[in-house]
One Martini backbone bead per residue (centre of mass of N, CA, C, O) as a GRO file, in nm:
protein
  185
    1UNK     BB    1   0.091   0.039   0.022
    2UNK     BB    2   0.059   0.368  -0.068
    3UNK     BB    3   0.173   0.658   0.110
    4UNK     BB    4  -0.027   0.972   0.102
    5UNK     BB    5   0.045   1.317   0.109
    6UNK     BB    6  -0.173   1.611   0.099
    7UNK     BB    7  -0.056   1.951   0.008
    8UNK     BB    8  -0.230   2.264   0.065
    9UNK     BB    9  -0.392   2.585   0.056
   10UNK     BB   10  -0.608   2.477  -0.132
   11UNK     BB   11  -0.900   2.312  -0.028
   12UNK     BB   12  -1.010   2.217  -0.304
   13UNK     BB   13  -0.764   2.086  -0.428
   14UNK     BB   14  -0.698   1.896  -0.186
   15UNK     BB   15  -0.976   1.748  -0.199
   16UNK     BB   16  -0.949   1.655  -0.500
   17UNK     BB   17  -0.680   1.483  -0.448
   18UNK     BB   18  -0.797   1.302  -0.230
   19UNK     BB   19  -1.020   1.167  -0.396
   20UNK     BB   20  -0.857   1.062  -0.632
   21UNK     BB   21  -0.630   0.907  -0.460
   22UNK     BB   22  -0.846   0.746  -0.274
   23UNK     BB   23  -0.962   0.563  -0.524
   24UNK     BB   24  -0.709   0.399  -0.498
   25UNK     BB   25  -0.639   0.085  -0.385
   26UNK     BB   26  -0.297   0.144  -0.343
   27UNK     BB   27  -0.403   0.405  -0.169
   28UNK     BB   28  -0.299   0.586   0.119
   29UNK     BB   29  -0.397   0.827   0.333
   30UNK     BB   30  -0.218   1.076   0.506
   31UNK     BB   31  -0.112   1.318   0.775
   32UNK     BB   32   0.212   1.236   0.785
   33UNK     BB   33   0.509   1.274   0.666
   34UNK     BB   34   0.661   1.025   0.810
   35UNK     BB   35   0.417   0.815   0.682
   36UNK     BB   36   0.526   0.869   0.392
   37UNK     BB   37   0.615   0.792   0.045
   38UNK     BB   38   0.449   1.049  -0.057
   39UNK     BB   39   0.431   1.403  -0.154
   40UNK     BB   40   0.158   1.624  -0.237
   41UNK     BB   41   0.222   1.946  -0.373
   42UNK     BB   42   0.039   2.254  -0.391
   43UNK     BB   43   0.204   2.540  -0.470
   44UNK     BB   44   0.427   2.503  -0.215
   45UNK     BB   45   0.757   2.568  -0.209
   46UNK     BB   46   0.823   2.619   0.096
   47UNK     BB   47   0.742   2.312   0.179
   48UNK     BB   48   0.947   2.121   0.033
   49UNK     BB   49   1.214   2.113   0.202
   50UNK     BB   50   1.086   1.993   0.452
   51UNK     BB   51   0.934   1.751   0.333
   52UNK     BB   52   1.183   1.605   0.170
   53UNK     BB   53   1.289   1.476   0.446
   54UNK     BB   54   1.048   1.244   0.451
   55UNK     BB   55   0.982   1.250   0.128
   56UNK     BB   56   0.893   1.233  -0.164
   57UNK     BB   57   0.810   1.494  -0.413
   58UNK     BB   58   0.514   1.629  -0.562
   59UNK     BB   59   0.492   1.900  -0.757
   60UNK     BB   60   0.228   2.143  -0.817
   61UNK     BB   61   0.216   2.360  -1.082
   62UNK     BB   62   0.158   2.662  -1.284
   63UNK     BB   63   0.459   2.687  -1.382
   64UNK     BB   64   0.733   2.570  -1.555
   65UNK     BB   65   0.955   2.753  -1.410
   66UNK     BB   66   0.937   2.611  -1.127
   67UNK     BB   67   1.122   2.364  -1.190
   68UNK     BB   68   1.388   2.525  -1.086
   69UNK     BB   69   1.259   2.528  -0.803
   70UNK     BB   70   1.373   2.411  -0.530
   71UNK     BB   71   1.432   2.113  -0.472
   72UNK     BB   72   1.614   1.859  -0.620
   73UNK     BB   73   1.410   1.607  -0.515
   74UNK     BB   74   1.168   1.694  -0.737
   75UNK     BB   75   0.874   1.633  -0.872
   76UNK     BB   76   0.676   1.745  -1.162
   77UNK     BB   77   0.371   1.931  -1.236
   78UNK     BB   78   0.137   2.088  -1.453
   79UNK     BB   79  -0.125   2.264  -1.461
   80UNK     BB   80  -0.313   2.131  -1.729
   81UNK     BB   81  -0.101   1.886  -1.828
   82UNK     BB   82  -0.286   1.670  -1.660
   83UNK     BB   83  -0.424   1.367  -1.556
   84UNK     BB   84  -0.526   1.134  -1.347
   85UNK     BB   85  -0.341   0.912  -1.457
   86UNK     BB   86  -0.085   1.067  -1.452
   87UNK     BB   87  -0.086   1.136  -1.157
   88UNK     BB   88  -0.075   0.844  -1.047
   89UNK     BB   89   0.184   0.761  -1.195
   90UNK     BB   90   0.365   0.987  -1.067
   91UNK     BB   91   0.323   0.901  -0.772
   92UNK     BB   92   0.444   0.621  -0.801
   93UNK     BB   93   0.714   0.694  -0.930
   94UNK     BB   94   0.808   0.879  -0.713
   95UNK     BB   95   0.826   0.671  -0.493
   96UNK     BB   96   1.016   0.462  -0.644
   97UNK     BB   97   1.240   0.695  -0.741
   98UNK     BB   98   1.279   0.930  -0.530
   99UNK     BB   99   1.258   1.192  -0.718
  100UNK     BB  100   1.429   1.195  -0.947
  101UNK     BB  101   1.592   1.438  -1.163
  102UNK     BB  102   1.548   1.357  -1.463
  103UNK     BB  103   1.557   1.411  -1.795
  104UNK     BB  104   1.283   1.269  -1.845
  105UNK     BB  105   1.117   1.447  -1.640
  106UNK     BB  106   1.183   1.727  -1.760
  107UNK     BB  107   1.078   1.676  -2.050
  108UNK     BB  108   0.794   1.579  -1.974
  109UNK     BB  109   0.691   1.814  -1.787
  110UNK     BB  110   0.775   2.072  -1.976
  111UNK     BB  111   0.733   1.901  -2.277
  112UNK     BB  112   0.455   1.756  -2.416
  113UNK     BB  113   0.503   1.788  -2.725
  114UNK     BB  114   0.758   1.610  -2.752
  115UNK     BB  115   0.605   1.367  -2.665
  116UNK     BB  116   0.400   1.335  -2.884
  117UNK     BB  117   0.621   1.312  -3.110
  118UNK     BB  118   0.741   1.051  -3.000
  119UNK     BB  119   0.479   0.876  -3.014
  120UNK     BB  120   0.434   0.903  -3.318
  121UNK     BB  121   0.726   0.809  -3.419
  122UNK     BB  122   0.706   0.503  -3.258
  123UNK     BB  123   0.419   0.378  -3.184
  124UNK     BB  124   0.318   0.378  -2.907
  125UNK     BB  125   0.148   0.293  -2.653
  126UNK     BB  126   0.030   0.382  -2.355
  127UNK     BB  127   0.187   0.164  -2.190
  128UNK     BB  128   0.461   0.207  -2.329
  129UNK     BB  129   0.500   0.494  -2.241
  130UNK     BB  130   0.490   0.445  -1.942
  131UNK     BB  131   0.736   0.255  -1.942
  132UNK     BB  132   0.941   0.428  -2.078
  133UNK     BB  133   0.940   0.657  -1.866
  134UNK     BB  134   1.025   0.471  -1.632
  135UNK     BB  135   1.297   0.393  -1.757
  136UNK     BB  136   1.400   0.697  -1.787
  137UNK     BB  137   1.377   0.721  -1.459
  138UNK     BB  138   1.525   0.430  -1.346
  139UNK     BB  139   1.360   0.188  -1.335
  140UNK     BB  140   1.283  -0.113  -1.248
  141UNK     BB  141   1.100  -0.377  -1.346
  142UNK     BB  142   0.982  -0.401  -1.054
  143UNK     BB  143   0.900  -0.100  -1.019
  144UNK     BB  144   0.719  -0.090  -1.267
  145UNK     BB  145   0.518  -0.305  -1.182
  146UNK     BB  146   0.417  -0.161  -0.929
  147UNK     BB  147   0.328   0.120  -1.072
  148UNK     BB  148   0.140  -0.060  -1.291
  149UNK     BB  149   0.007  -0.314  -1.186
  150UNK     BB  150   0.214  -0.549  -1.286
  151UNK     BB  151   0.391  -0.776  -1.414
  152UNK     BB  152   0.723  -0.855  -1.481
  153UNK     BB  153   0.648  -1.008  -1.755
  154UNK     BB  154   0.495  -0.767  -1.877
  155UNK     BB  155   0.731  -0.559  -1.873
  156UNK     BB  156   0.914  -0.738  -2.072
  157UNK     BB  157   0.720  -0.725  -2.303
  158UNK     BB  158   0.716  -0.430  -2.344
  159UNK     BB  159   1.023  -0.386  -2.388
  160UNK     BB  160   1.047  -0.556  -2.635
  161UNK     BB  161   0.847  -0.374  -2.803
  162UNK     BB  162   1.007  -0.107  -2.763
  163UNK     BB  163   1.282  -0.192  -2.878
  164UNK     BB  164   1.169  -0.249  -3.164
  165UNK     BB  165   1.060   0.045  -3.218
  166UNK     BB  166   1.350   0.186  -3.133
  167UNK     BB  167   1.599   0.015  -3.225
  168UNK     BB  168   1.686  -0.162  -2.968
  169UNK     BB  169   1.908  -0.337  -2.697
  170UNK     BB  170   1.899  -0.111  -2.480
  171UNK     BB  171   1.812   0.107  -2.236
  172UNK     BB  172   2.003   0.336  -2.347
  173UNK     BB  173   1.907   0.342  -2.634
  174UNK     BB  174   1.611   0.390  -2.574
  175UNK     BB  175   1.647   0.658  -2.416
  176UNK     BB  176   1.785   0.811  -2.642
  177UNK     BB  177   1.555   0.784  -2.848
  178UNK     BB  178   1.328   0.908  -2.668
  179UNK     BB  179   1.507   1.186  -2.617
  180UNK     BB  180   1.691   1.249  -2.887
  181UNK     BB  181   2.017   1.144  -2.829
  182UNK     BB  182   2.076   0.964  -3.052
  183UNK     BB  183   2.333   0.835  -3.247
  184UNK     BB  184   2.457   0.724  -3.512
  185UNK     BB  185   2.593   0.382  -3.593
   0.00000   0.00000   0.00000
């Protein structure tokens, strides 16, 4: 069971996040930072430094520029650029990855247009995109299985299809292709 604390100054947003995340069968809402696996913070950058000492933080911001501010080990989503499924996926990934600010997270959260172009270019399914984003975030197959609520064998099947579509044989090649940094060999 993933323990999530929701923090935010706006009671309406906080209540909405609580209802959305509370509807997930694998998420338990908690009230203490020390008891949480991940903390979802709505637009309160001042609280991030203190809270990130207790658990990985997912900061929901209103402007992409805020992605540069705050503590280093914080994942970020920009309001209006994610849906409920994406929120839940990123909450799980943040908990499992420890909110490492990887290049994949930065590109994905700051520039959703480039993500759409990559999806169209490689022809990945929605689940394959989710798995590829988690691979690029540095998660292991076991962590991906947990984050997606699927078996490790299913993760391996997705990875094999992803590698074929990205013309890759290793995780590094797949990540480089996905991020557009792969050079011709």
